PyMOL Python script that loads the backbone (N, CA, C, O; Angstrom):
from pymol import cmd

cmd.read_pdbstr("""\
ATOM      1  N   MET A   1      -1.645 -21.550  18.466  1.00  0.00           N
ATOM      2  CA  MET A   1      -2.391 -19.972  18.470  1.00  0.00           C
ATOM      3  C   MET A   1      -1.722 -19.295  18.002  1.00  0.00           C
ATOM      4  O   MET A   1      -2.183 -18.454  17.230  1.00  0.00           O
ATOM      5  N   LEU A   2      -0.244 -19.368  18.280  1.00  0.00           N
ATOM      6  CA  LEU A   2       0.379 -18.768  17.818  1.00  0.00           C
ATOM      7  C   LEU A   2       0.438 -18.374  16.412  1.00  0.00           C
ATOM      8  O   LEU A   2       0.374 -17.257  15.899  1.00  0.00           O
ATOM      9  N   VAL A   3       0.563 -19.453  15.941  1.00  0.00           N
ATOM     10  CA  VAL A   3       0.566 -19.786  13.942  1.00  0.00           C
ATOM     11  C   VAL A   3      -0.483 -18.761  13.688  1.00  0.00           C
ATOM     12  O   VAL A   3      -0.326 -17.868  12.856  1.00  0.00           O
ATOM     13  N   ASP A   4      -1.915 -18.943  14.655  1.00  0.00           N
ATOM     14  CA  ASP A   4      -3.266 -18.227  14.048  1.00  0.00           C
ATOM     15  C   ASP A   4      -2.929 -16.639  14.479  1.00  0.00           C
ATOM     16  O   ASP A   4      -3.543 -15.817  13.798  1.00  0.00           O
ATOM     17  N   ILE A   5      -2.222 -16.200  15.300  1.00  0.00           N
ATOM     18  CA  ILE A   5      -1.555 -14.902  15.534  1.00  0.00           C
ATOM     19  C   ILE A   5      -0.956 -13.999  14.511  1.00  0.00           C
ATOM     20  O   ILE A   5      -1.130 -12.840  14.134  1.00  0.00           O
ATOM     21  N   VAL A   6      -0.092 -15.117  14.181  1.00  0.00           N
ATOM     22  CA  VAL A   6       0.656 -14.262  13.225  1.00  0.00           C
ATOM     23  C   VAL A   6       0.122 -14.292  11.552  1.00  0.00           C
ATOM     24  O   VAL A   6       0.510 -13.504  10.690  1.00  0.00           O
ATOM     25  N   GLY A   7      -0.925 -15.483  11.336  1.00  0.00           N
ATOM     26  CA  GLY A   7      -1.286 -15.294  10.107  1.00  0.00           C
ATOM     27  C   GLY A   7      -2.769 -14.288   9.928  1.00  0.00           C
ATOM     28  O   GLY A   7      -3.244 -13.908   8.857  1.00  0.00           O
ATOM     29  N   LEU A   8      -3.339 -13.990  11.412  1.00  0.00           N
ATOM     30  CA  LEU A   8      -4.029 -12.409  11.807  1.00  0.00           C
ATOM     31  C   LEU A   8      -3.618 -11.520  11.692  1.00  0.00           C
ATOM     32  O   LEU A   8      -4.315 -10.516  11.831  1.00  0.00           O
ATOM     33  N   ILE A   9      -2.219 -11.427  11.367  1.00  0.00           N
ATOM     34  CA  ILE A   9      -1.213 -10.218  11.828  1.00  0.00           C
ATOM     35  C   ILE A   9      -0.884 -10.058  10.241  1.00  0.00           C
ATOM     36  O   ILE A   9      -0.690  -8.954   9.730  1.00  0.00           O
ATOM     37  N   GLY A  10      -0.858 -10.844   9.778  1.00  0.00           N
ATOM     38  CA  GLY A  10      -0.810 -10.527   8.081  1.00  0.00           C
ATOM     39  C   GLY A  10      -2.113 -10.585   7.005  1.00  0.00           C
ATOM     40  O   GLY A  10      -2.233 -10.173   5.851  1.00  0.00           O
ATOM     41  N   ALA A  11      -2.838 -11.141   7.727  1.00  0.00           N
ATOM     42  CA  ALA A  11      -4.564 -10.699   7.128  1.00  0.00           C
ATOM     43  C   ALA A  11      -5.068  -9.130   7.634  1.00  0.00           C
ATOM     44  O   ALA A  11      -6.178  -8.697   7.326  1.00  0.00           O
ATOM     45  N   PHE A  12      -4.185  -8.429   8.369  1.00  0.00           N
ATOM     46  CA  PHE A  12      -4.648  -7.343   9.242  1.00  0.00           C
ATOM     47  C   PHE A  12      -3.893  -6.495   7.957  1.00  0.00           C
ATOM     48  O   PHE A  12      -4.630  -5.899   7.173  1.00  0.00           O
ATOM     49  N   PHE A  13      -2.693  -6.460   7.795  1.00  0.00           N
ATOM     50  CA  PHE A  13      -2.049  -6.085   7.339  1.00  0.00           C
ATOM     51  C   PHE A  13      -2.053  -6.021   5.814  1.00  0.00           C
ATOM     52  O   PHE A  13      -1.759  -4.941   5.303  1.00  0.00           O
ATOM     53  N   LEU A  14      -2.400  -7.221   4.910  1.00  0.00           N
ATOM     54  CA  LEU A  14      -2.918  -7.133   3.776  1.00  0.00           C
ATOM     55  C   LEU A  14      -4.457  -6.401   3.317  1.00  0.00           C
ATOM     56  O   LEU A  14      -4.895  -5.764   2.360  1.00  0.00           O
ATOM     57  N   LEU A  15      -5.033  -7.001   4.829  1.00  0.00           N
ATOM     58  CA  LEU A  15      -6.339  -5.806   4.128  1.00  0.00           C
ATOM     59  C   LEU A  15      -6.578  -4.335   4.347  1.00  0.00           C
ATOM     60  O   LEU A  15      -7.420  -3.545   3.920  1.00  0.00           O
ATOM     61  N   ALA A  16      -5.085  -4.198   5.527  1.00  0.00           N
ATOM     62  CA  ALA A  16      -5.404  -2.418   5.271  1.00  0.00           C
ATOM     63  C   ALA A  16      -4.322  -1.963   3.788  1.00  0.00           C
ATOM     64  O   ALA A  16      -4.353  -0.818   3.337  1.00  0.00           O
ATOM     65  N   ALA A  17      -3.655  -2.779   3.340  1.00  0.00           N
ATOM     66  CA  ALA A  17      -3.307  -2.268   1.799  1.00  0.00           C
ATOM     67  C   ALA A  17      -3.933  -2.507   1.119  1.00  0.00           C
ATOM     68  O   ALA A  17      -3.768  -1.739   0.172  1.00  0.00           O
ATOM     69  N   TRP A  18      -4.896  -3.379   0.880  1.00  0.00           N
ATOM     70  CA  TRP A  18      -6.063  -3.652   0.349  1.00  0.00           C
ATOM     71  C   TRP A  18      -7.340  -2.516   0.050  1.00  0.00           C
ATOM     72  O   TRP A  18      -7.821  -2.380  -1.075  1.00  0.00           O
ATOM     73  N   ILE A  19      -7.791  -1.749   1.221  1.00  0.00           N
ATOM     74  CA  ILE A  19      -8.649  -1.049   1.680  1.00  0.00           C
ATOM     75  C   ILE A  19      -8.179   0.576   0.824  1.00  0.00           C
ATOM     76  O   ILE A  19      -8.757   1.401   0.117  1.00  0.00           O
ATOM     77  N   TYR A  20      -6.447   0.338   1.548  1.00  0.00           N
ATOM     78  CA  TYR A  20      -6.468   1.697   1.227  1.00  0.00           C
ATOM     79  C   TYR A  20      -6.165   1.871  -0.035  1.00  0.00           C
ATOM     80  O   TYR A  20      -6.149   3.035  -0.438  1.00  0.00           O
ATOM     81  N   GLU A  21      -5.866   0.838  -0.929  1.00  0.00           N
ATOM     82  CA  GLU A  21      -5.490   0.906  -2.794  1.00  0.00           C
ATOM     83  C   GLU A  21      -7.276   1.279  -2.795  1.00  0.00           C
ATOM     84  O   GLU A  21      -7.818   2.371  -2.969  1.00  0.00           O
ATOM     85  N   THR A  22      -7.695   0.367  -2.616  1.00  0.00           N
ATOM     86  CA  THR A  22      -9.246   0.433  -3.061  1.00  0.00           C
ATOM     87  C   THR A  22      -9.722   1.981  -3.144  1.00  0.00           C
ATOM     88  O   THR A  22     -10.133   2.612  -4.118  1.00  0.00           O
ATOM     89  N   TYR A  23      -9.503   2.440  -1.602  1.00  0.00           N
ATOM     90  CA  TYR A  23      -9.884   4.381  -1.381  1.00  0.00           C
ATOM     91  C   TYR A  23      -9.659   5.046  -2.610  1.00  0.00           C
ATOM     92  O   TYR A  23     -10.282   5.515  -3.562  1.00  0.00           O
ATOM     93  N   GLU A  24      -7.453   4.744  -1.801  1.00  0.00           N
ATOM     94  CA  GLU A  24      -7.260   5.889  -3.533  1.00  0.00           C
ATOM     95  C   GLU A  24      -7.478   5.472  -5.240  1.00  0.00           C
ATOM     96  O   GLU A  24      -7.537   6.479  -5.946  1.00  0.00           O
ATOM     97  N   THR A  25      -7.581   4.394  -5.855  1.00  0.00           N
ATOM     98  CA  THR A  25      -8.218   4.181  -6.680  1.00  0.00           C
ATOM     99  C   THR A  25     -10.012   4.777  -6.970  1.00  0.00           C
ATOM    100  O   THR A  25     -10.405   5.127  -8.083  1.00  0.00           O
ATOM    101  N   TYR A  26     -10.788   4.775  -5.864  1.00  0.00           N
ATOM    102  CA  TYR A  26     -11.529   5.298  -6.289  1.00  0.00           C
ATOM    103  C   TYR A  26     -11.434   6.689  -6.120  1.00  0.00           C
ATOM    104  O   TYR A  26     -12.062   7.403  -6.902  1.00  0.00           O
ATOM    105  N   LYS A  27     -10.823   7.143  -5.318  1.00  0.00           N
ATOM    106  CA  LYS A  27     -10.964   8.976  -4.645  1.00  0.00           C
ATOM    107  C   LYS A  27     -10.011   9.502  -6.481  1.00  0.00           C
ATOM    108  O   LYS A  27     -10.276  10.612  -6.943  1.00  0.00           O
ATOM    109  N   ALA A  28      -9.204   8.745  -7.105  1.00  0.00           N
ATOM    110  CA  ALA A  28      -8.481   9.423  -7.720  1.00  0.00           C
ATOM    111  C   ALA A  28      -9.502   9.539  -9.075  1.00  0.00           C
ATOM    112  O   ALA A  28      -9.299  10.266 -10.048  1.00  0.00           O
ATOM    113  N   GLY A  29     -10.764   8.537  -8.852  1.00  0.00           N
ATOM    114  CA  GLY A  29     -11.670   8.888 -10.302  1.00  0.00           C
ATOM    115  C   GLY A  29     -11.080   7.497 -11.349  1.00  0.00           C
ATOM    116  O   GLY A  29     -11.540   7.192 -12.450  1.00  0.00           O
ATOM    117  N   GLU A  30      -9.965   6.827 -10.623  1.00  0.00           N
ATOM    118  CA  GLU A  30      -9.357   5.916 -12.303  1.00  0.00           C
ATOM    119  C   GLU A  30     -10.526   4.522 -12.485  1.00  0.00           C
ATOM    120  O   GLU A  30     -11.054   3.922 -11.549  1.00  0.00           O
ATOM    121  N   LYS A  31     -10.668   4.322 -13.568  1.00  0.00           N
ATOM    122  CA  LYS A  31     -11.147   3.413 -13.768  1.00  0.00           C
ATOM    123  C   LYS A  31     -10.660   1.851 -13.573  1.00  0.00           C
ATOM    124  O   LYS A  31      -9.486   1.603 -13.846  1.00  0.00           O
ATOM    125  N   VAL A  32     -11.361   0.981 -13.195  1.00  0.00           N
ATOM    126  CA  VAL A  32     -11.144  -0.302 -12.590  1.00  0.00           C
ATOM    127  C   VAL A  32     -11.938  -1.244 -13.747  1.00  0.00           C
ATOM    128  O   VAL A  32     -13.029  -0.923 -14.218  1.00  0.00           O
ATOM    129  N   ASN A  33     -11.092  -2.632 -14.172  1.00  0.00           N
ATOM    130  CA  ASN A  33     -12.103  -3.082 -15.339  1.00  0.00           C
ATOM    131  C   ASN A  33     -12.788  -4.138 -14.323  1.00  0.00           C
ATOM    132  O   ASN A  33     -12.245  -5.024 -13.663  1.00  0.00           O
ATOM    133  N   ILE A  34     -13.706  -3.887 -14.376  1.00  0.00           N
ATOM    134  CA  ILE A  34     -14.954  -4.810 -14.231  1.00  0.00           C
ATOM    135  C   ILE A  34     -14.971  -6.492 -14.584  1.00  0.00           C
ATOM    136  O   ILE A  34     -15.458  -7.383 -13.889  1.00  0.00           O
ATOM    137  N   ARG A  35     -14.345  -6.603 -15.765  1.00  0.00           N
ATOM    138  CA  ARG A  35     -14.106  -8.185 -16.089  1.00  0.00           C
ATOM    139  C   ARG A  35     -12.880  -8.367 -14.425  1.00  0.00           C
ATOM    140  O   ARG A  35     -13.137  -9.047 -13.432  1.00  0.00           O
ATOM    141  N   PHE A  36     -11.953  -7.738 -14.599  1.00  0.00           N
ATOM    142  CA  PHE A  36     -10.658  -8.204 -13.976  1.00  0.00           C
ATOM    143  C   PHE A  36     -11.931  -8.520 -12.301  1.00  0.00           C
ATOM    144  O   PHE A  36     -12.378  -9.615 -11.957  1.00  0.00           O
ATOM    145  N   VAL A  37     -12.178  -7.206 -11.637  1.00  0.00           N
ATOM    146  CA  VAL A  37     -12.473  -7.161 -10.575  1.00  0.00           C
ATOM    147  C   VAL A  37     -13.960  -9.034 -10.657  1.00  0.00           C
ATOM    148  O   VAL A  37     -14.047 -10.038  -9.949  1.00  0.00           O
ATOM    149  N   MET A  38     -14.512  -8.690 -11.515  1.00  0.00           N
ATOM    150  CA  MET A  38     -15.201 -10.764 -11.056  1.00  0.00           C
ATOM    151  C   MET A  38     -14.957 -11.795 -11.059  1.00  0.00           C
ATOM    152  O   MET A  38     -15.488 -12.839 -10.681  1.00  0.00           O
ATOM    153  N   ILE A  39     -13.481 -11.306 -11.839  1.00  0.00           N
ATOM    154  CA  ILE A  39     -12.516 -12.934 -12.211  1.00  0.00           C
ATOM    155  C   ILE A  39     -11.808 -12.696 -10.813  1.00  0.00           C
ATOM    156  O   ILE A  39     -11.373 -13.775 -10.409  1.00  0.00           O
ATOM    157  N   TYR A  40     -11.585 -11.825 -10.077  1.00  0.00           N
ATOM    158  CA  TYR A  40     -10.867 -11.441  -8.793  1.00  0.00           C
ATOM    159  C   TYR A  40     -12.225 -12.035  -7.561  1.00  0.00           C
ATOM    160  O   TYR A  40     -12.119 -12.524  -6.436  1.00  0.00           O
ATOM    161  N   LEU A  41     -13.202 -11.772  -8.247  1.00  0.00           N
ATOM    162  CA  LEU A  41     -14.112 -12.250  -7.343  1.00  0.00           C
ATOM    163  C   LEU A  41     -14.253 -13.819  -7.190  1.00  0.00           C
ATOM    164  O   LEU A  41     -14.075 -14.336  -6.087  1.00  0.00           O
ATOM    165  N   VAL A  42     -14.601 -14.635  -8.401  1.00  0.00           N
ATOM    166  CA  VAL A  42     -14.772 -15.813  -8.502  1.00  0.00           C
ATOM    167  C   VAL A  42     -13.739 -16.547  -7.858  1.00  0.00           C
ATOM    168  O   VAL A  42     -13.977 -17.463  -7.071  1.00  0.00           O
ATOM    169  N   GLY A  43     -11.977 -15.962  -8.342  1.00  0.00           N
ATOM    170  CA  GLY A  43     -10.863 -16.892  -7.371  1.00  0.00           C
ATOM    171  C   GLY A  43     -11.489 -16.492  -5.825  1.00  0.00           C
ATOM    172  O   GLY A  43     -11.760 -17.406  -5.046  1.00  0.00           O
ATOM    173  N   GLN A  44     -11.695 -15.080  -5.443  1.00  0.00           N
ATOM    174  CA  GLN A  44     -11.816 -15.630  -4.120  1.00  0.00           C
ATOM    175  C   GLN A  44     -12.443 -16.414  -2.969  1.00  0.00           C
ATOM    176  O   GLN A  44     -12.008 -16.923  -1.936  1.00  0.00           O
ATOM    177  N   VAL A  45     -13.852 -16.293  -3.661  1.00  0.00           N
ATOM    178  CA  VAL A  45     -14.341 -17.862  -3.259  1.00  0.00           C
ATOM    179  C   VAL A  45     -14.039 -18.886  -3.335  1.00  0.00           C
ATOM    180  O   VAL A  45     -14.331 -19.682  -2.443  1.00  0.00           O
ATOM    181  N   PHE A  46     -13.338 -19.251  -4.433  1.00  0.00           N
ATOM    182  CA  PHE A  46     -12.685 -20.437  -3.951  1.00  0.00           C
ATOM    183  C   PHE A  46     -11.747 -20.437  -3.245  1.00  0.00           C
ATOM    184  O   PHE A  46     -11.519 -21.470  -2.615  1.00  0.00           O
ATOM    185  N   LEU A  47     -10.862 -19.282  -3.090  1.00  0.00           N
ATOM    186  CA  LEU A  47      -9.927 -19.324  -1.749  1.00  0.00           C
ATOM    187  C   LEU A  47     -10.583 -19.330  -0.550  1.00  0.00           C
ATOM    188  O   LEU A  47      -9.837 -19.725   0.346  1.00  0.00           O
ATOM    189  N   PHE A  48     -12.128 -18.936  -0.027  1.00  0.00           N
ATOM    190  CA  PHE A  48     -12.483 -18.747   0.746  1.00  0.00           C
ATOM    191  C   PHE A  48     -12.476 -20.732   0.775  1.00  0.00           C
ATOM    192  O   PHE A  48     -11.482 -21.182   1.344  1.00  0.00           O
ATOM    193  N   ALA A  49     -13.092 -21.395   0.434  1.00  0.00           N
ATOM    194  CA  ALA A  49     -13.569 -22.567   0.345  1.00  0.00           C
ATOM    195  C   ALA A  49     -12.639 -23.244   0.638  1.00  0.00           C
ATOM    196  O   ALA A  49     -12.673 -24.016   1.596  1.00  0.00           O
ATOM    197  N   TYR A  50     -11.650 -23.097  -0.106  1.00  0.00           N
ATOM    198  CA  TYR A  50      -9.879 -24.035   0.437  1.00  0.00           C
ATOM    199  C   TYR A  50      -9.805 -23.489   1.384  1.00  0.00           C
ATOM    200  O   TYR A  50      -9.875 -24.452   2.148  1.00  0.00           O
ATOM    201  N   SER A  51      -9.671 -22.274   2.286  1.00  0.00           N
ATOM    202  CA  SER A  51      -9.216 -22.187   3.704  1.00  0.00           C
ATOM    203  C   SER A  51     -10.134 -22.842   4.814  1.00  0.00           C
ATOM    204  O   SER A  51      -9.733 -23.323   5.874  1.00  0.00           O
ATOM    205  N   TYR A  52     -11.744 -22.755   4.269  1.00  0.00           N
ATOM    206  CA  TYR A  52     -13.133 -23.731   5.346  1.00  0.00           C
ATOM    207  C   TYR A  52     -11.976 -25.282   5.543  1.00  0.00           C
ATOM    208  O   TYR A  52     -11.275 -25.757   6.437  1.00  0.00           O
ATOM    209  N   MET A  53     -12.377 -25.654   3.953  1.00  0.00           N
ATOM    210  CA  MET A  53     -11.733 -26.791   3.834  1.00  0.00           C
ATOM    211  C   MET A  53     -10.192 -27.239   4.525  1.00  0.00           C
ATOM    212  O   MET A  53     -10.009 -28.417   4.832  1.00  0.00           O
ATOM    213  N   ILE A  54      -9.137 -26.231   4.735  1.00  0.00           N
ATOM    214  CA  ILE A  54      -8.143 -26.743   5.660  1.00  0.00           C
ATOM    215  C   ILE A  54      -8.253 -26.066   6.964  1.00  0.00           C
ATOM    216  O   ILE A  54      -7.257 -26.114   7.685  1.00  0.00           O
ATOM    217  N   GLN A  55      -9.421 -25.372   7.437  1.00  0.00           N
ATOM    218  CA  GLN A  55      -9.282 -24.910   8.296  1.00  0.00           C
ATOM    219  C   GLN A  55      -8.771 -24.329   8.938  1.00  0.00           C
ATOM    220  O   GLN A  55      -8.414 -24.539  10.097  1.00  0.00           O
ATOM    221  N   SER A  56      -8.544 -22.786   7.746  1.00  0.00           N
ATOM    222  CA  SER A  56      -7.586 -21.870   8.555  1.00  0.00           C
ATOM    223  C   SER A  56      -8.003 -20.710   8.590  1.00  0.00           C
ATOM    224  O   SER A  56      -8.000 -19.890   7.671  1.00  0.00           O
ATOM    225  N   TYR A  57      -8.485 -20.559   9.950  1.00  0.00           N
ATOM    226  CA  TYR A  57      -8.873 -18.830  10.009  1.00  0.00           C
ATOM    227  C   TYR A  57      -8.444 -17.958   9.653  1.00  0.00           C
ATOM    228  O   TYR A  57      -9.187 -17.313   8.913  1.00  0.00           O
ATOM    229  N   PRO A  58      -7.280 -17.466   9.868  1.00  0.00           N
ATOM    230  CA  PRO A  58      -6.649 -16.519   9.442  1.00  0.00           C
ATOM    231  C   PRO A  58      -7.040 -16.004   8.197  1.00  0.00           C
ATOM    232  O   PRO A  58      -7.348 -14.830   7.988  1.00  0.00           O
ATOM    233  N   PHE A  59      -7.011 -17.222   7.103  1.00  0.00           N
ATOM    234  CA  PHE A  59      -7.143 -17.013   5.456  1.00  0.00           C
ATOM    235  C   PHE A  59      -8.518 -16.990   5.368  1.00  0.00           C
ATOM    236  O   PHE A  59      -8.964 -16.209   4.527  1.00  0.00           O
ATOM    237  N   MET A  60      -9.518 -17.801   6.175  1.00  0.00           N
ATOM    238  CA  MET A  60     -11.162 -17.709   6.386  1.00  0.00           C
ATOM    239  C   MET A  60     -11.333 -16.332   5.855  1.00  0.00           C
ATOM    240  O   MET A  60     -11.828 -15.931   4.802  1.00  0.00           O
ATOM    241  N   ILE A  61     -10.692 -15.597   7.049  1.00  0.00           N
ATOM    242  CA  ILE A  61     -11.203 -14.052   7.661  1.00  0.00           C
ATOM    243  C   ILE A  61     -11.139 -13.088   6.400  1.00  0.00           C
ATOM    244  O   ILE A  61     -11.950 -12.349   5.842  1.00  0.00           O
ATOM    245  N   ILE A  62      -9.299 -13.561   6.130  1.00  0.00           N
ATOM    246  CA  ILE A  62      -8.630 -12.122   4.764  1.00  0.00           C
ATOM    247  C   ILE A  62      -9.778 -12.559   3.494  1.00  0.00           C
ATOM    248  O   ILE A  62     -10.449 -11.734   2.875  1.00  0.00           O
ATOM    249  N   SER A  63      -9.821 -14.284   3.253  1.00  0.00           N
ATOM    250  CA  SER A  63     -11.004 -13.934   2.039  1.00  0.00           C
ATOM    251  C   SER A  63     -12.447 -13.358   1.748  1.00  0.00           C
ATOM    252  O   SER A  63     -13.083 -12.985   0.762  1.00  0.00           O
ATOM    253  N   ALA A  64     -12.686 -13.504   3.459  1.00  0.00           N
ATOM    254  CA  ALA A  64     -14.003 -13.019   3.518  1.00  0.00           C
ATOM    255  C   ALA A  64     -14.533 -11.687   3.174  1.00  0.00           C
ATOM    256  O   ALA A  64     -15.593 -11.245   2.731  1.00  0.00           O
ATOM    257  N   THR A  65     -13.163 -11.123   3.621  1.00  0.00           N
ATOM    258  CA  THR A  65     -12.974  -9.566   4.225  1.00  0.00           C
ATOM    259  C   THR A  65     -12.857  -9.119   2.553  1.00  0.00           C
ATOM    260  O   THR A  65     -13.398  -8.135   2.047  1.00  0.00           O
ATOM    261  N   ILE A  66     -12.158  -9.940   1.987  1.00  0.00           N
ATOM    262  CA  ILE A  66     -11.507  -9.270   0.481  1.00  0.00           C
ATOM    263  C   ILE A  66     -12.546  -9.021  -0.441  1.00  0.00           C
ATOM    264  O   ILE A  66     -12.525  -8.151  -1.311  1.00  0.00           O
ATOM    265  N   PHE A  67     -13.935 -10.242  -0.095  1.00  0.00           N
ATOM    266  CA  PHE A  67     -15.095 -10.693  -0.710  1.00  0.00           C
ATOM    267  C   PHE A  67     -15.555  -9.791  -0.713  1.00  0.00           C
ATOM    268  O   PHE A  67     -15.866  -9.320  -1.807  1.00  0.00           O
ATOM    269  N   LEU A  68     -15.921  -8.887   0.782  1.00  0.00           N
ATOM    270  CA  LEU A  68     -16.192  -8.402   0.669  1.00  0.00           C
ATOM    271  C   LEU A  68     -16.423  -6.550   0.128  1.00  0.00           C
ATOM    272  O   LEU A  68     -17.433  -5.865  -0.034  1.00  0.00           O
ATOM    273  N   ILE A  69     -14.867  -6.250  -0.025  1.00  0.00           N
ATOM    274  CA  ILE A  69     -14.344  -5.318  -0.264  1.00  0.00           C
ATOM    275  C   ILE A  69     -14.630  -4.912  -1.703  1.00  0.00           C
ATOM    276  O   ILE A  69     -15.061  -3.860  -2.175  1.00  0.00           O
ATOM    277  N   THR A  70     -14.265  -6.046  -2.248  1.00  0.00           N
ATOM    278  CA  THR A  70     -14.650  -6.118  -3.787  1.00  0.00           C
ATOM    279  C   THR A  70     -16.447  -5.924  -4.152  1.00  0.00           C
ATOM    280  O   THR A  70     -16.862  -5.483  -5.224  1.00  0.00           O
ATOM    281  N   LEU A  71     -17.020  -6.209  -3.403  1.00  0.00           N
ATOM    282  CA  LEU A  71     -18.305  -6.216  -3.254  1.00  0.00           C
ATOM    283  C   LEU A  71     -18.807  -4.952  -3.770  1.00  0.00           C
ATOM    284  O   LEU A  71     -19.347  -4.605  -4.821  1.00  0.00           O
ATOM    285  N   ILE A  72     -18.353  -4.207  -2.381  1.00  0.00           N
ATOM    286  CA  ILE A  72     -18.288  -2.894  -2.495  1.00  0.00           C
ATOM    287  C   ILE A  72     -17.804  -1.967  -3.896  1.00  0.00           C
ATOM    288  O   ILE A  72     -18.283  -0.946  -4.389  1.00  0.00           O
ATOM    289  N   GLU A  73     -16.753  -2.737  -4.243  1.00  0.00           N
ATOM    290  CA  GLU A  73     -15.620  -1.807  -5.085  1.00  0.00           C
ATOM    291  C   GLU A  73     -16.756  -2.120  -6.387  1.00  0.00           C
ATOM    292  O   GLU A  73     -16.959  -0.971  -6.780  1.00  0.00           O
ATOM    293  N   ILE A  74     -17.079  -2.467  -6.722  1.00  0.00           N
ATOM    294  CA  ILE A  74     -18.122  -3.283  -7.528  1.00  0.00           C
ATOM    295  C   ILE A  74     -19.913  -2.305  -7.870  1.00  0.00           C
ATOM    296  O   ILE A  74     -20.517  -1.973  -8.889  1.00  0.00           O
ATOM    297  N   ASP A  75     -20.201  -2.150  -6.156  1.00  0.00           N
ATOM    298  CA  ASP A  75     -21.166  -1.304  -6.629  1.00  0.00           C
ATOM    299  C   ASP A  75     -20.334  -0.001  -6.770  1.00  0.00           C
ATOM    300  O   ASP A  75     -20.887   0.725  -7.596  1.00  0.00           O
ATOM    301  N   LEU A  76     -19.398   0.463  -6.351  1.00  0.00           N
ATOM    302  CA  LEU A  76     -19.277   1.898  -6.476  1.00  0.00           C
ATOM    303  C   LEU A  76     -19.088   2.042  -7.614  1.00  0.00           C
ATOM    304  O   LEU A  76     -19.165   3.215  -7.979  1.00  0.00           O
ATOM    305  N   LEU A  77     -18.775   1.034  -8.668  1.00  0.00           N
ATOM    306  CA  LEU A  77     -18.253   0.867 -10.079  1.00  0.00           C
ATOM    307  C   LEU A  77     -19.699   1.180 -10.686  1.00  0.00           C
ATOM    308  O   LEU A  77     -19.935   2.109 -11.458  1.00  0.00           O
ATOM    309  N   SER A  78     -20.441   0.436 -10.304  1.00  0.00           N
ATOM    310  CA  SER A  78     -21.636   0.559 -10.913  1.00  0.00           C
ATOM    311  C   SER A  78     -22.297   1.903 -10.801  1.00  0.00           C
ATOM    312  O   SER A  78     -22.781   2.380 -11.827  1.00  0.00           O
ATOM    313  N   ARG A  79     -22.376   2.582  -9.648  1.00  0.00           N
ATOM    314  CA  ARG A  79     -23.218   3.891  -9.037  1.00  0.00           C
ATOM    315  C   ARG A  79     -22.708   4.829  -9.858  1.00  0.00           C
ATOM    316  O   ARG A  79     -23.544   5.644 -10.247  1.00  0.00           O
ATOM    317  N   LYS A  80     -20.962   5.067 -10.477  1.00  0.00           N
ATOM    318  CA  LYS A  80     -20.078   5.959 -10.784  1.00  0.00           C
ATOM    319  C   LYS A  80     -20.469   5.674 -12.444  1.00  0.00           C
ATOM    320  O   LYS A  80     -20.728   6.767 -12.949  1.00  0.00           O
ATOM    321  N   SER A  81     -20.587   4.638 -13.383  1.00  0.00           N
ATOM    322  CA  SER A  81     -20.789   4.400 -14.684  1.00  0.00           C
ATOM    323  C   SER A  81     -22.695   5.331 -14.631  1.00  0.00           C
ATOM    324  O   SER A  81     -23.190   6.239 -15.299  1.00  0.00           O
ATOM    325  N   LYS A  82     -23.075   4.691 -13.776  1.00  0.00           N
ATOM    326  CA  LYS A  82     -24.451   5.571 -13.474  1.00  0.00           C
ATOM    327  C   LYS A  82     -24.942   7.095 -13.815  1.00  0.00           C
ATOM    328  O   LYS A  82     -25.936   7.572 -14.363  1.00  0.00           O
ATOM    329  N   ARG A  83     -23.531   7.720 -13.110  1.00  0.00           N
ATOM    330  CA  ARG A  83     -23.926   9.028 -12.914  1.00  0.00           C
ATOM    331  C   ARG A  83     -23.334   9.491 -14.530  1.00  0.00           C
ATOM    332  O   ARG A  83     -23.847  10.469 -15.074  1.00  0.00           O
ATOM    333  N   LYS A  84     -22.677   9.025 -14.944  1.00  0.00           N
ATOM    334  CA  LYS A  84     -22.020   9.713 -16.088  1.00  0.00           C
ATOM    335  C   LYS A  84     -22.955  10.351 -16.701  1.00  0.00           C
ATOM    336  O   LYS A  84     -24.098  10.175 -16.277  1.00  0.00           O
ATOM    337  N   PRO A  85     -22.763  11.215 -17.799  1.00  0.00           N
ATOM    338  CA  PRO A  85     -24.180  11.850 -18.568  1.00  0.00           C
ATOM    339  C   PRO A  85     -23.999  10.855 -20.105  1.00  0.00           C
ATOM    340  O   PRO A  85     -24.823  10.967 -21.013  1.00  0.00           O
TER     341      PRO A  85
END
""", "prot")
cmd.dss("prot")
cmd.show_as("cartoon", "prot")
cmd.util.cbc("prot")
cmd.orient("prot")
């Protein structure tokens, strides 16, 4: 139980940092390399599968959430590129 709590606290801080960095990048109008994001997305799928296999629930939570944030980032990038004149 204590191990899961420690893992969840770590996951919370990692997710908070990831969300903040993604928001700041988008807000500043900085360009993110879509190839990097797609490779990262594939990596997250494998990490989630691994965390499921070893039954690490905090790791599954962080992997699934980062996967969703990455999908949002891809959506924002595609919308931004469509708005360019």
